[in-house]
C-alpha positions as CSV (number, residue, x, y, z in Angstrom):
1,X,-22.4,26.2,-0.4
2,X,-20.0,23.4,0.2
3,X,-20.8,19.8,-0.4
4,X,-22.3,18.1,2.6
5,X,-19.9,15.4,4.2
6,X,-20.9,11.8,3.7
7,X,-21.9,9.7,6.7
8,X,-19.1,7.4,8.1
9,X,-20.8,4.4,6.6
10,X,-20.0,5.7,3.3
11,X,-16.6,7.4,3.8
12,X,-15.5,4.6,6.0
13,X,-17.4,1.6,4.6
14,X,-17.4,-1.8,6.1
15,X,-15.0,-4.3,4.4
16,X,-15.2,-7.8,6.0
17,X,-12.4,-9.9,4.5
18,X,-14.6,-12.9,4.2
19,X,-17.0,-11.1,1.9
20,X,-14.4,-10.1,-0.6
21,X,-11.4,-12.5,0.0
22,X,-11.4,-13.8,-3.6
23,X,-11.7,-10.4,-5.2
24,X,-9.0,-9.2,-2.9
25,X,-6.6,-12.0,-3.9
26,X,-7.3,-11.3,-7.7
27,X,-6.9,-7.7,-7.4
28,X,-3.7,-8.0,-5.5
29,X,-2.3,-10.0,-8.3
30,X,-3.5,-7.6,-10.9
31,X,-1.8,-4.7,-9.0
32,X,1.4,-6.7,-8.9
33,X,1.3,-7.0,-12.8
34,X,0.9,-3.2,-13.2
35,X,3.5,-2.6,-10.5
36,X,5.9,-4.9,-12.1
37,X,5.6,-2.8,-15.3
38,X,6.6,0.3,-13.4
39,X,9.5,-1.8,-11.8
40,X,10.7,-2.8,-15.3
41,X,10.7,0.6,-16.7
42,X,11.5,3.2,-14.0
43,X,14.8,4.3,-12.6
44,X,15.5,3.0,-9.2
45,X,14.7,5.1,-6.1
46,X,16.0,4.3,-2.6
47,X,13.8,1.7,-0.8
48,X,12.2,0.7,-3.9
49,X,9.9,3.8,-3.7
50,X,9.9,3.7,-7.6
51,X,7.7,0.7,-7.7
52,X,4.7,1.7,-5.6
53,X,1.2,2.8,-6.7
54,X,-0.6,5.9,-5.5
55,X,-4.2,6.7,-4.5
56,X,-6.0,8.8,-7.1
57,X,-9.5,10.5,-7.2
58,X,-10.7,7.4,-9.1
59,X,-8.6,4.5,-7.9
60,X,-4.8,3.5,-7.9
61,X,-2.2,4.6,-10.4
62,X,1.4,4.3,-11.3
63,X,3.6,7.2,-11.5
64,X,4.6,8.3,-15.1
65,X,6.6,5.5,-16.6
66,X,9.2,6.3,-19.3
67,X,9.4,4.5,-22.7
68,X,11.8,6.1,-25.1
69,X,11.0,9.7,-25.3
70,X,7.4,9.2,-24.2
71,X,5.8,8.5,-20.8
72,X,2.7,6.6,-19.9
73,X,0.6,5.9,-16.8
74,X,-1.6,3.0,-15.8
75,X,-4.6,3.6,-13.5
76,X,-7.1,1.4,-11.9
77,X,-10.5,3.2,-11.9
78,X,-12.6,1.9,-9.2
79,X,-15.6,4.2,-10.0
80,X,-16.1,3.1,-13.6
81,X,-14.4,-0.2,-13.0
82,X,-11.8,0.0,-15.9
83,X,-8.0,0.0,-16.4
84,X,-6.7,3.0,-18.3
85,X,-3.4,3.4,-20.1
86,X,-2.6,6.9,-21.1
87,X,0.5,7.9,-23.1
88,X,2.0,11.2,-23.6
89,X,1.6,11.2,-27.3
90,X,-2.3,11.3,-26.6
91,X,-3.0,7.7,-27.4
92,X,-4.9,5.5,-24.8
93,X,-6.6,2.2,-24.2
94,X,-9.3,1.2,-21.8
95,X,-9.7,-2.4,-20.3
96,X,-12.9,-3.1,-18.4
97,X,-12.4,-4.5,-14.9
98,X,-14.6,-7.6,-14.6
99,X,-14.3,-11.2,-13.5
100,X,-11.5,-12.6,-15.6
101,X,-8.5,-14.7,-14.6
102,X,-5.2,-13.4,-13.8
103,X,-3.8,-14.9,-17.0
104,X,-6.4,-13.3,-19.1
105,X,-5.8,-9.8,-17.4
106,X,-2.1,-10.2,-18.0
107,X,-2.5,-11.2,-21.7
108,X,-5.0,-8.4,-22.5
109,X,-2.8,-5.7,-20.7
110,X,0.3,-6.9,-22.6
111,X,-1.7,-6.8,-25.8
112,X,-2.9,-3.2,-25.2
113,X,0.6,-1.9,-24.3
114,X,1.9,-3.6,-27.6
115,X,-0.9,-1.6,-29.5
116,X,0.4,1.5,-28.1
117,X,4.0,0.6,-29.0
118,X,4.8,0.4,-25.3
119,X,6.1,-3.2,-25.2
120,X,7.3,-4.1,-21.6
121,X,9.0,-7.3,-20.5
122,X,8.7,-8.1,-16.9
123,X,9.3,-10.8,-14.2
124,X,6.3,-13.1,-14.7
125,X,5.7,-14.3,-11.1
126,X,4.0,-12.8,-8.0
127,X,6.2,-11.4,-5.2
128,X,5.7,-11.9,-1.6
129,X,3.3,-14.8,-2.2
130,X,3.7,-18.4,-1.0
131,X,3.6,-20.9,-4.0
132,X,3.3,-18.3,-6.8
133,X,1.5,-19.2,-10.0
134,X,3.1,-17.5,-13.1
135,X,0.7,-14.8,-14.3
136,X,0.4,-16.4,-17.7
137,X,-0.8,-19.6,-16.1
138,X,-3.0,-18.4,-13.3
139,X,-6.6,-19.3,-14.1
140,X,-7.4,-19.8,-10.4
141,X,-7.7,-16.2,-9.3
142,X,-10.7,-14.9,-11.4
143,X,-13.0,-12.8,-9.1
144,X,-13.9,-9.2,-9.2
145,X,-16.7,-7.8,-7.2
146,X,-17.2,-4.0,-8.2
147,X,-18.8,-3.1,-4.9
148,X,-16.1,-4.4,-2.7
149,X,-13.4,-3.0,-4.9
150,X,-15.0,0.3,-4.6
151,X,-15.2,0.0,-1.0
152,X,-11.5,-0.9,-0.7
153,X,-10.6,2.2,-2.7
154,X,-12.8,4.5,-0.5
155,X,-11.0,3.2,2.5
156,X,-7.7,3.9,0.8
157,X,-8.8,7.5,0.1
158,X,-9.5,8.2,3.7
159,X,-6.3,6.4,5.0
160,X,-4.3,8.2,2.4
161,X,-5.7,11.5,3.6
162,X,-5.0,10.8,7.2
163,X,-1.6,9.4,6.7
164,X,-0.6,12.5,4.7
165,X,-1.6,14.6,7.8
166,X,0.5,12.5,9.9
167,X,3.4,12.6,7.5
168,X,3.3,16.4,7.5
169,X,4.5,16.5,11.2
170,X,7.9,15.1,10.4
171,X,10.7,17.0,8.7
172,X,13.2,14.3,8.7
173,X,13.5,11.7,5.9
174,X,10.0,10.3,5.3
175,X,8.6,8.2,2.5
176,X,5.6,9.3,0.4
177,X,2.3,7.7,1.3
178,X,2.2,5.0,-1.2
179,X,0.7,1.7,-2.1
180,X,3.2,-1.5,-2.0
181,X,1.5,-4.1,-4.1
182,X,3.7,-6.9,-2.6
183,X,1.7,-7.1,0.7
184,X,-0.5,-5.2,-0.3
185,X,-0.6,-2.2,1.9
186,X,-0.8,1.7,2.0
187,X,2.1,2.9,4.0
188,X,4.2,5.7,5.2
189,X,7.6,5.3,6.7
190,X,9.7,7.8,9.0
191,X,13.4,7.4,9.3
192,X,15.8,8.1,12.3
193,X,18.6,8.8,10.0
194,X,20.8,6.1,11.4
195,X,21.8,2.8,9.5
196,X,19.9,-0.3,10.7
197,X,21.3,-3.8,11.4
198,X,21.3,-6.1,8.3
199,X,17.8,-7.2,7.9
200,X,17.5,-11.1,7.9
201,X,15.3,-11.2,4.8
202,X,13.3,-14.5,4.3
203,X,10.2,-13.0,2.8
204,X,8.5,-15.6,0.3
205,X,9.5,-14.9,-3.3
206,X,11.2,-11.7,-2.5
207,X,15.0,-11.4,-3.0
208,X,16.8,-10.6,0.4
209,X,18.6,-7.6,-1.5
210,X,15.2,-5.9,-1.8
211,X,14.2,-6.3,1.7
212,X,17.7,-5.1,2.9
213,X,17.4,-2.1,0.7
214,X,14.1,-1.3,2.2
215,X,15.4,-1.6,5.7
216,X,18.8,-0.3,5.2
217,X,18.1,2.5,8.0
218,X,16.1,2.6,11.1
219,X,12.3,3.0,10.6
220,X,8.9,3.7,12.0
221,X,6.4,2.6,9.7
222,X,2.6,2.5,9.6
223,X,-0.3,1.9,7.2
224,X,-3.4,0.1,6.2
225,X,-3.7,-3.5,5.3
226,X,-6.9,-5.4,4.1
227,X,-5.9,-8.4,6.3
228,X,-4.9,-12.1,5.9
229,X,-3.3,-14.9,7.6
230,X,-3.2,-14.5,11.5
231,X,-5.3,-11.2,11.2
232,X,-8.4,-12.1,9.2
233,X,-9.9,-8.5,9.0
234,X,-8.7,-5.1,7.8
235,X,-6.4,-3.3,10.1
236,X,-4.1,-0.3,10.5
237,X,-0.6,-1.3,11.6
238,X,2.4,0.3,13.0
239,X,6.0,-1.3,13.6
240,X,9.6,-0.4,14.2
241,X,12.8,-1.8,12.5
242,X,14.9,-2.6,14.4
243,X,12.3,-3.1,17.2
244,X,13.6,-1.4,20.4
245,X,13.4,-3.2,23.7
246,X,10.0,-2.6,25.4
247,X,8.2,-1.7,22.1
248,X,5.7,-4.5,22.5
249,X,4.7,-3.3,25.9
250,X,4.4,0.4,25.1
251,X,1.0,2.1,25.9
252,X,-0.6,2.8,22.5
253,X,-4.0,4.6,21.8
254,X,-6.8,3.8,21.4
255,X,-7.1,0.9,24.0
256,X,-8.4,-1.3,21.4
257,X,-4.9,-1.5,19.7
258,X,-2.8,-4.5,20.5
259,X,0.7,-6.0,19.7
260,X,0.7,-9.0,17.5
261,X,3.6,-11.3,18.2
262,X,2.9,-13.1,14.8
263,X,3.6,-9.9,12.8
264,X,5.8,-8.0,15.3
265,X,3.4,-5.1,14.8
266,X,0.9,-3.0,16.6
267,X,-2.6,-3.7,15.1
268,X,-5.7,-1.5,15.2
269,X,-8.8,-3.1,13.7
270,X,-10.3,-1.1,10.9
271,X,-13.8,-1.3,12.4
272,X,-12.6,0.5,15.6
273,X,-11.6,3.5,13.4
274,X,-14.7,3.5,11.2
275,X,-17.1,3.1,14.2
276,X,-15.4,5.9,16.1
277,X,-17.1,9.3,16.8
278,X,-14.0,10.7,15.0
279,X,-12.2,8.3,12.7
280,X,-9.5,10.8,12.0
281,X,-8.7,11.5,15.5
282,X,-8.8,7.9,16.5
283,X,-6.4,6.9,13.7
284,X,-4.1,9.8,14.2
285,X,-3.7,8.9,18.0
286,X,-2.7,5.3,16.9
287,X,-0.2,6.6,14.3
288,X,1.3,9.1,16.8
289,X,1.6,7.0,20.0
290,X,3.1,4.1,18.0
291,X,5.7,6.4,16.5
292,X,6.3,8.0,19.9
293,X,7.1,4.6,21.3
294,X,9.5,3.7,18.5
295,X,11.3,7.1,18.7
296,X,11.6,7.3,22.4
297,X,12.6,3.7,22.9
298,X,14.9,3.8,20.0
299,X,16.3,7.1,21.2
300,X,15.6,9.0,18.0
301,X,16.8,12.7,17.9
302,X,13.2,13.8,17.8
303,X,14.0,17.5,18.3
304,X,15.7,17.6,14.9
305,X,13.1,15.4,13.0
306,X,9.7,16.7,14.1
307,X,7.9,19.8,12.9
308,X,7.3,22.3,15.8
309,X,4.6,24.8,15.3
310,X,4.2,28.0,17.4
């Protein structure tokens, strides 16, 4: 007999940003430290796909990271609330996730890596953050609420699952479903195959060359973001670069979705999805109709890019 499905309230839990804002900010910076370790050691992949984290059955993890003739991996475990480092020679270390400062997290992680003879030098400031504090000096961000970290991961599990279903419909160039620690967001990106205009850049504390590599070709992108700034609640989003004429006025499902002129993205509040009779169908409708708008208005060659089933 199969395991019964959990109710929506468990699989799609509430995540009001105001209830975990400080934990979200601290965890964001912790994931940046781990992501920058991967950036420092992994070979470059187009669009910086080599720096992302991935959803796992326990949390978020790096890919395997080379170090000499060994590899290692770092994982945030949001069930037992610990950070694990595992190396291919069988050695490992565990670091509890608890309310400590970014500086303390950084110093402890570097110590554990040194103990495993996995020394890494990385750029010591956050990216895509206004007025960044160097990791070794950040005593300000020091909050970790296990309940909300676990809720966040449970949402990422569901979003990852549905985004992978959506990804499977496309046979053109398409990114993995992966977690970008700069924003942070879980995203998947489809490509038309055509070069895009030079991106203007201007993202805080992110070199323009990185942004221009990311947006070197036309894209339709979507994902999940915990919220912030002009959108103070968790959302699913979708955008196109370059944005074709008429995109902002395109009809998007469900009716609760709207275009944000601040973000130049379509926004679907997370609560609309979690409270729906079928969260999967509601989210897939948003992903599909926003892509349809980008592809139709951008005159993509959809016949050669989309999977057609009998």
